[in-house]
C-alpha positions, 0 to 999 in steps of 0.5 A: 520456519524461523526460530521463535524469539521471545525478545521484543523487537522495536524500530529503535533497535540499534542493529537495524537502520530503517532509514538506510534500509528504506533508501536502499530498497526504494532505489531498487524499486525505482530502478525495477519500475523504470525498467518494467514500464518503458516508453512505447507506442502510442507515446501518450499512453506510456508517458501517462503511465510513467508520469504517475508511476515514477512520480516518487512516493515512499514505495512502502507497498513493494518494500513490504512485499520484499521484506516479507519474502526475505523474512521467510527465506526468499530473495529480492529477485524472487519477489521483485516482479510482484513487488512492482505489480503492487506499486503499479496497481497502487498507482492505478488506484491513485490515478482513478481516485483523483479523477473528477468523478471520484475525489476530484484532486488536482495534486498528487505527490506534489505534482499535477494529477494525471488527468490534469496533464493528459486529460480524463480520457487518457488518465482512465486508460492509463489506469486500465493499462497499468492494472492489466500490466501488473498481472502480465508482469507477475506472470511473465517475469517471476523466476525461481518460484513454483508456478502454483505459488505464482498462481496463488499470488495472481488470485490473491492480488486480483481479489484485493483489487476487485469488488471484494477489495479496493473497488468495493471500498471505493464504492462504499466511500463514495456512497458515504460522502456527506453522510454525517451518520456514517458508523464506525463499522462502515468506516472500518469496511471502507478502509480495510477494503479501499486501503487495507486490501492491497497492503495485505496483499503486499505482505501475504503475497510476499509470504506466498512467494517464499513458501510460507505455511498456512499458519504463517500466512494467517499471521502475516494477514493479521499483521497487514490488516492492522497496519493497513487500518493504522495507516488510514487512521494516520492519513485521516489525521494528516488530512487535518494537521498537515499542509499541502506541501507536506502531503503532496496533495490537497489538504482538508479534502475529507472535510470539504467532502463531508466525510466521516473520518476517524478523527471526526469520530474519536478526536485526534488524540484518541485516533493516535492511540488507536493507531498505536494499538493496531501497530502493537498488535501487528508486531505481536503477530511477528514474534515467532519470526524473531530477528528476521522480522525487524524490517517489518516491525520497523516499517509498522512503527514508521507508519504511525510516526510519519508526517506526510 
């Protein structure tokens, strides 16, 4: 257990350089992902998997996993297979989310979406293959971690991907399209499951790998749920205010699909205030970890300050 520290740590702390930290960790994650999913036969499926997996992105999810593990005394090596699995599953969700049967998007991270390059059939199979491989990678590559912790990680991540998590959120999201009377409660359900469940798994699984206590796992879960909801609020704002070049995907999709969003319920200014409240509450959960929590606190503030 890290000693408690009552000092408030902010992302502006001169002793922590977030941009340098992100660049370094992003480079580590990119290398690990490239190694994790090499080319193979059949060529087309591996090319399709790698096309989306290595298309860039901030790699916030694996970085959150690594940062949490380190905060609790673990190492990058212990957490990297799980961190990679988080990004692999996130990539699967993007491939499937972009399909014509779902959000029907042509661009992702500034490039043509997977199905636009490889066809819908291969895109579906690439997503399936990535999902299966994520669990294989955790089980086969995790080292220096007790087996019972690895098993907990697999169970937690599997739940985050299924009907109680990402899939359930997507279903309610699809059912809510065109319904202008969608309630705030329903909107919260969609995003705590569709976006938040995997973000929460990134943080909690990082803690599990490091051997966090049940009390600390609960703190991590609350932190992650808050930043996950804040992340989605900011996404909703950016869908209105950012350009396609900034987003790397089609702007204004929510409006076209007649989706109720946080800005449509609250307005942009109030949405920004609500996101900041969530970030502040998230950071309060990390007070017992003292100086070791600086990366996670800085990452939380980064979520509300991004413009793409």
